[in-house]
N, C-alpha and C positions, 0 to 999 in steps of 0.2 A: 285236490289236495288233501294229504294224510293228515292223521291228528297229530302225527310226530313233528310234521313240518310247522304246524300252526305256532307252537311256542317258540320255534326258532325265528319265525318271521316277525312275533310279537318282540322277542329280545332284539332284533335287528331294528325295528322301528323305534323302540325305545332308546336305543344307541345312537340312531340319527338324530332323533328329537334332542337328546341330552347335549351332542356334540353341537347342533345348531344354536341351543340355548346358551352354552359355554361360549360359543364364538362371539355371540351378541354382547355378552357381557364382558369378555377379555378385550375385544376389539379396541375400544378407547384406551384399555392399559398399554396394549402393545403400540398403539398408534403413539400416545404420549411418549412412550419410551424410544420410538422412532425418531420423533421430531425433537426430542430432547439431545439426540446424537447427530443432528445437522452440524456440519462441519464445513469451514472453509478451506480445510488442507486440500481437496480434490483441485479447488480454483488455483491454488498457488503451485501445486505439482504441475498443473497444465501450462501456466505462465512460464515457471522456470523451463520446463521442456520445451516451450516454444522459442525462448530466448536461447537456449542450447541449440535448437535447431537453426533458427537464425545466424548463429554463429559459423554454423557448417556452412553457409551461403556467403559470408562476409568475413573470410580470413580470420575466424577464431574470434571476431571482436563482439564485445557485448551492444545490444541495441543502443543507439543513441537515445539520449534521454530526450531531445527535440532536435528537428532539424529545421533549416530555413532561417531567415534573418530575424534578429530581434525585434524590430518593428512589427513583425506579424505575430508574434507570440500571444496567443490568447484571442487574436483578431481575425484570424483567417478563416476561409471557409470553402467548402467545395465550389470549385469553377474560378477560384481566384487564386492569388499566390498563397500557396498551403504551408503552414506548418505542422508537420505531424509531431505529435509526442510520442514516447514509446508505445502507449496503448494501440494506437492505430497503426503504428510501424509494425506492431507484432501480430495484428489482427489476422494476416493470412496464416501465420504459424500457429495459431490457436483455433484453425477451422473455422474462421470467420466468426465465432461465437462470441458475442459482445457480453453476453450475460456472465460469462468467465470472470469479468471485472467487476461484478456485483457480489459483495459478501452475501451469502445465503442467510446469515443471521441477521441482517440489516435489510429493512425496507427501502426499496428504491422510490422513495416518496415523490420524487419529481419525475419518474419514468425517463430517466437518463439512458437507461440502456433496453429500452422498450422497442427498438429498431433502428435502422440505418440513420446517420446524422442528417439533420436537416438544415437547410440555411435560410434566410430571412425572405427569400422570395419563394419558399416552398409553402403551399397551402397547409395549414396545421401548424406551422411553426410555433413554438413557444420558447422562449428565451430561457427558460428554468430547465426545459425538458430535454429531449434527445437532438442536442445541436452538435455541430463538430466541435464547438470550443469546449462543451463541458464533457463530451466523450474523451477528449483529449486530456483534459485536467483533473476529473474526479473519479478516477476508478478507486476502489475500496483498497488497492494494493499499491505499495509506493516502492519505488527502486532506490537502493542505496547509491545515489548518484554522486556524491562527492568522491567517493573512490572509484567508482566504475565508469560513470560517463557524464563527468559534471559540464555544466553549462557556464561557459567563462565569458568574460569581457574585459578588454583592456582597463587596466587602472586610470582612473580620473574619468571614466565615462567613455562615450564613442559607442560605434554601433558594429555589428557583426557584418560579414562580407555580404556580398550580394545575394538576393533571394535565390534559393535553389542550392546554395553551399551550406556546408555544415555550420551549425551555430554552436556545436558542442565539441567535446573530446571524448573519445572512448578508448577504453582500455581491453586487452584481450584475457580469454580465460589462461592463457599460457603464463600471464604474468601473476598469477594468483599463488601465493607461498602455501596456502592452506585453504583449498577450495572448500573442504567440509565444514571448516569452521570460520567462513566468512559470509556475512549477511548479504543476500542478494535481494528479494523482495518481501515485504513484510506488510500486515494490515495497518493501514493509516487512518488518521482522521483530517477532516478538513479543517476544523477548528471549533471554536465555541461561538453561538450566536446570543446577543443580548437579549434580555426578556424584559428589562425594565430600565427606568432611568436612573436607578441607583447603582448600576454597574453589575447586576447579577447577570448571569449567562448560563446557559445549558449546552451541553454537547451536540454538535451536529451529527447525528449517528447515520443520516442518509447519504452521506458523500464522504468519500475518501480524499486523498490528494496523491497525485503520481509521482511524488518524490517523498523520501522519508529523510530527515536530517540525522546524521550519525552522532551520537553523544561526543561531546568534547572536542568538536571541531568547529568552533565559531570565532577563532581568532584570526581569521583570514584577511584582516584589514591593514596588514603590516606593510609599511611602506615600500620594503624591499622586494615584495611578491609582485611579479609583473601582471598578475591576474586576480580578479575577485570572483568568487563564486556566485551563484544567482542569488542567494540570500546572504547577507552581510551585515555584522555590526548590531544586530538587535540583542537585547538582553536574553539571557537563559541558554546560551550555548548551543543555539541549535534546537531549542524547544525542549532540551532534556535539563531539568533542574528539579530540586526538589519542593517546587512551588505548587500547593495544593489549593490554593485560593483563586477563584476564577474572577475575582475582583481585581486582582493584582497583575502586573504585566508579565505572568510567566508563561510556562509552555501551554497551558489550558487555553489561553486566549489567542494562541498563534495557529499556524497551520503547519502540515507536513510532519507530524510526529506519529510515533507508534502508537496504535489504537489498543489501550488496555482494557478489555473488557472487566468490569467491577467483579461479576460473578465468578468468572474463570479466573481473574488474577492475572491474566496475561492472553497471549494470543499465538497463532501460529507463524512461523518464519520459514522462508525458503531460503536454501543456502546454495553457494555456486555449484556443488557437485549434483544439485537437484533435489536432495532429500529436503523434507519439511518436518518441522518439530515444534513443539509447543514451548515458548520462552515467556519468562516474566522480565519486568523492567529490571529486576536485580540481575538477571541473566545477561540481557541486553547491554547492560552498563558495566559489564565486568572490565576492571582495569581502570574504572574511572571513579572519582569521589562523588558520583552521583547523589548519594544519600545524605552527604554533608556539605553539598555545594550550597553557596548563597545565590539565590534567585538574580537578584540584581547586583551582584557584586562587580568588581572592575576587572578582575582576573579572568583572563580569556575571554571577556565580553559579558561575563556572569555566568553562573551555572556550572555544569559538570567540566571537569578538566581529566584528561588521560594523565594516570599516575603510574600505570603498570602496562607497557604495551604488549608483554607476553600473553596477558590475558584479554586484550581487546580484540574483538571480532568483527569489527566494520572495515579494517585497512585491507587493501589488496597486496601491498608488497612492502610494508614500512615506509611509504612514500607519504609523509604527512605534511607536504607543501612547504617546509620549513619551518612548521609551527611547533614540532617536537622533535 
């Protein structure tokens, strides 16, 4: 080895050593930066793309919110009369990946999406974990069911048709007047869970709900309407109201509403054309009196009311079931 090469090697060793030290120092910084950028946007994109692919196989129709008979809803299991909600209906169209239904920003505390659904006869069955019922009902993303695929029942009660037939109604992409500005799927919350006997509650962040209620559409109990939607008559206009007190019967004590992350001030939403963007409560309730609504008022069941249909982003084609 020449004397001239020795300094070069020495410089090379110093450079390598310096790089190694810097990598050790900066790795946590970059790791933290990466983790802070975890997003549920890919999940929503995959779900929306799956629904669009489903429509290609089923005459342009949106996936049914649920199939099967009413008496089986939430009770059926593999091997028996099955009621599939949209998450399991769409499963083949998202590559069989159940984890797409779990928001990566939220922990799957009950391991609902840890594996295929189990029934009561399967070893290892846990009622709160990866059961058929839970995987149907508790994805972290909900569909805009009222306008796209409502679950309806005859006025005055009654049951749906025989098992195996559709318990819902579904519309088509062709009916959409403005796909790029019509909500398809968004991040949802299961609701709030009590923490003491005084009525205090905390948000259940581990589970979502398979439907999201559109703001201002909670008045479908009118006698002249031949059908009732799945949820009907409760205060707060489908869980969209100005109520921020978990002790009162407002939207934060109910289920099926948009999950607004406090730090972010909103969350991602998928639209009918497949694009996903960040939205706040204010943006999602455009065209309503959300901020000035009375949580337990009598108008429209309490809560938000649609006051400007031109700004409203939930309806499919100006069909408001006779409410507006």
